[in-house]
C-alpha positions as MATLAB code, in Angstrom:
seq = 'MIKKETESDLDQEEDLVEEKPEEANEEAVEELDEEVSLEAQVEDLNDKLLRAQAEVQNVRRVAGQEITKARLFGVESLVREFMSVGDNLLRALSSCEEESDNSLIKEGLELTLRSFEGSLETAGVIPINPEGEIFDPEKHEAISVVEDDKKEANTVVEVIQRGFTIQNRILRPAKVVVTKKSDKK';
ca = [
     101.105  -89.972 -153.123;
      99.412  -92.114 -150.687;
     101.769  -90.752 -148.129;
     100.893  -87.165 -149.007;
      97.193  -87.924 -148.773;
      97.681  -89.584 -145.450;
      99.650  -86.611 -144.171;
      97.029  -84.173 -145.337;
      94.320  -86.311 -143.746;
      96.293  -86.318 -140.526;
      96.676  -82.563 -140.674;
      92.975  -82.159 -141.153;
      92.272  -84.500 -138.226;
      94.700  -82.553 -136.070;
      92.912  -79.364 -137.027;
      89.600  -80.960 -136.097;
      91.023  -82.286 -132.840;
      92.417  -78.875 -132.039;
      89.104  -77.188 -132.795;
      87.030  -79.562 -130.691;
      88.821  -78.923 -127.400;
      88.596  -75.192 -127.908;
      84.872  -75.430 -128.567;
      84.475  -77.779 -125.606;
      86.381  -75.351 -123.412;
      84.184  -72.480 -124.520;
      81.050  -74.516 -123.818;
      82.402  -75.524 -120.419;
      83.178  -71.899 -119.601;
      79.691  -70.858 -120.673;
      78.163  -73.624 -118.519;
      80.293  -72.512 -115.583;
      79.199  -68.916 -116.119;
      75.566  -70.032 -116.246;
      76.021  -72.098 -113.050;
      77.682  -69.155 -111.302;
      74.904  -66.895 -112.543;
      72.229  -69.338 -111.324;
      73.962  -69.725 -107.957;
      74.100  -65.948 -107.633;
      70.392  -65.755 -108.433;
      69.629  -68.459 -105.864;
      71.659  -66.613 -103.227;
      69.937  -63.353 -104.127;
      66.498  -64.972 -103.894;
      67.395  -66.603 -100.561;
      68.511  -63.222  -99.251;
      65.263  -61.616 -100.419;
      63.255  -64.437  -98.817;
      65.030  -63.989  -95.484;
      64.468  -60.237  -95.594;
      60.770  -60.725  -96.417;
      60.378  -63.182  -93.535;
      62.075  -60.746  -91.170;
      59.787  -57.953  -92.389;
      56.701  -60.104  -91.763;
      57.925  -60.898  -88.244;
      58.513  -57.203  -87.574;
      55.051  -56.286  -88.835;
      53.477  -58.959  -86.621;
      55.444  -57.804  -83.588;
      54.522  -54.148  -84.121;
      50.865  -55.043  -84.737;
      50.823  -57.076  -81.523;
      52.266  -54.152  -79.599;
      49.691  -51.784  -81.108;
      46.841  -54.124  -80.175;
      48.122  -54.387  -76.617;
      48.404  -50.600  -76.344;
      44.893  -50.121  -77.735;
      43.466  -52.572  -75.207;
      45.289  -50.981  -72.311;
      44.345  -47.429  -73.225;
      40.756  -48.436  -74.017;
      40.411  -50.041  -70.599;
      42.108  -47.065  -68.973;
      39.569  -44.561  -70.287;
      36.676  -46.830  -69.316;
      38.067  -47.265  -65.809;
      38.357  -43.491  -65.440;
      34.665  -43.196  -66.317;
      33.686  -45.785  -63.719;
      35.858  -44.210  -61.020;
      33.440  -41.291  -60.933;
      30.540  -43.736  -60.584;
      32.332  -45.353  -57.628;
      32.862  -41.934  -56.062;
      29.147  -41.201  -56.390;
      28.245  -44.541  -54.783;
      30.565  -43.750  -51.850;
      28.849  -40.397  -51.438;
      25.440  -42.125  -51.496;
      26.577  -44.583  -48.820;
      27.954  -41.829  -46.615;
      24.678  -39.908  -46.943;
      22.833  -43.038  -45.703;
      24.761  -42.777  -42.437;
      24.177  -39.035  -42.036;
      20.585  -38.623  -43.230;
      17.512  -40.627  -42.405;
      15.478  -39.128  -45.247;
      15.052  -41.790  -47.950;
      14.190  -39.213  -50.614;
      17.760  -37.866  -50.494;
      19.171  -41.373  -50.763;
      16.867  -42.105  -53.703;
      17.900  -38.865  -55.396;
      21.596  -39.684  -54.861;
      21.152  -43.155  -56.299;
      19.290  -41.770  -59.314;
      22.159  -39.338  -59.925;
      24.623  -42.200  -59.609;
      22.608  -44.263  -62.092;
      22.608  -41.366  -64.569;
      26.374  -40.994  -64.094;
      26.791  -44.724  -64.709;
      24.668  -44.619  -67.879;
      26.584  -41.557  -69.087;
      29.842  -43.448  -68.602;
      28.471  -46.367  -70.580;
      27.357  -44.072  -73.398;
      30.820  -42.492  -73.483;
      32.207  -45.997  -74.042;
      29.649  -46.613  -76.822;
      27.410  -48.890  -74.717;
      23.691  -48.180  -75.166;
      20.992  -49.778  -72.958;
      18.119  -51.765  -74.467;
      14.805  -51.141  -72.696;
      12.204  -52.820  -74.926;
       9.063  -52.530  -72.802;
       6.006  -52.295  -75.081;
       7.968  -53.377  -78.176;
       7.490  -56.544  -80.214;
       9.757  -59.401  -79.070;
      12.962  -59.625  -81.134;
      15.009  -62.782  -80.426;
      18.140  -60.993  -81.663;
      17.854  -58.356  -78.910;
      15.702  -60.013  -76.251;
      15.700  -63.185  -74.192;
      12.232  -64.348  -73.138;
      12.293  -65.418  -69.487;
       8.559  -65.900  -69.115;
       5.357  -65.816  -71.154;
       2.024  -64.457  -69.860;
      -1.408  -64.673  -71.424;
      -2.896  -61.314  -72.333;
      -5.713  -60.896  -74.841;
      -5.562  -57.099  -74.601;
      -2.101  -56.858  -76.123;
      -0.729  -58.197  -79.351;
       1.063  -61.563  -79.100;
       4.831  -61.436  -78.605;
       4.750  -57.993  -76.995;
       7.263  -57.280  -74.247;
       5.260  -56.425  -71.117;
       8.042  -56.373  -68.546;
      11.797  -55.980  -68.615;
      13.466  -58.131  -65.973;
      17.009  -57.056  -66.886;
      18.035  -54.409  -69.395;
      20.192  -55.412  -72.306;
      23.056  -53.454  -73.837;
      24.520  -52.885  -77.288;
      28.015  -51.775  -78.183;
      28.726  -50.401  -81.664;
      25.359  -51.798  -82.879;
      26.240  -55.296  -81.611;
      24.364  -57.018  -78.814;
      26.537  -57.040  -75.707;
      23.812  -58.568  -73.531;
      20.210  -59.293  -74.567;
      17.396  -57.854  -72.477;
      15.628  -60.439  -70.300;
      11.903  -59.920  -70.784;
       8.395  -61.216  -70.126;
       6.394  -61.658  -73.343;
       2.658  -61.921  -74.010;
       0.779  -64.621  -75.819;
      -2.870  -65.004  -76.747;
      -4.927  -67.180  -74.425;
      -5.677  -70.690  -75.564;
      -9.420  -70.279  -74.787;
     -11.556  -69.415  -77.776;
];
């Protein structure tokens, strides 16, 4: 009887031993499947990352090209505007040689100045001529101060050099002479 019990115990152990490797194999297969699945995900994510980086580089390259084109074409249209101003100046110089009447030269130069200002306006550049206005340090640069009791303090009395704005930004401040009240009381 002891022998039968021992044999049955051995059979049960063999069954257990047989079951364990099968379960271990299944677990190992599942782990391998998970590893393969994770590796596939990593490869997929790496591929997506490389594609995204390439896309960013392409966008940067195209944006750089667009900026360069915009600068070139912007300068081109401005240069065309100033070519006509140069032509007018050449005409004014040639009229100096032909005519001795200064009024014609003055008229030609005034026309050239108007042409120049029109070209600037076409490009969005507006002159600042603040004579008689209150001094604004954002738009004006005080070159000199004069005493004048007749005018309000900080009034622009003379414009030494006009300023210019472009798209409501100061391109160059106007250089001005400003009043102040006299120190005598």
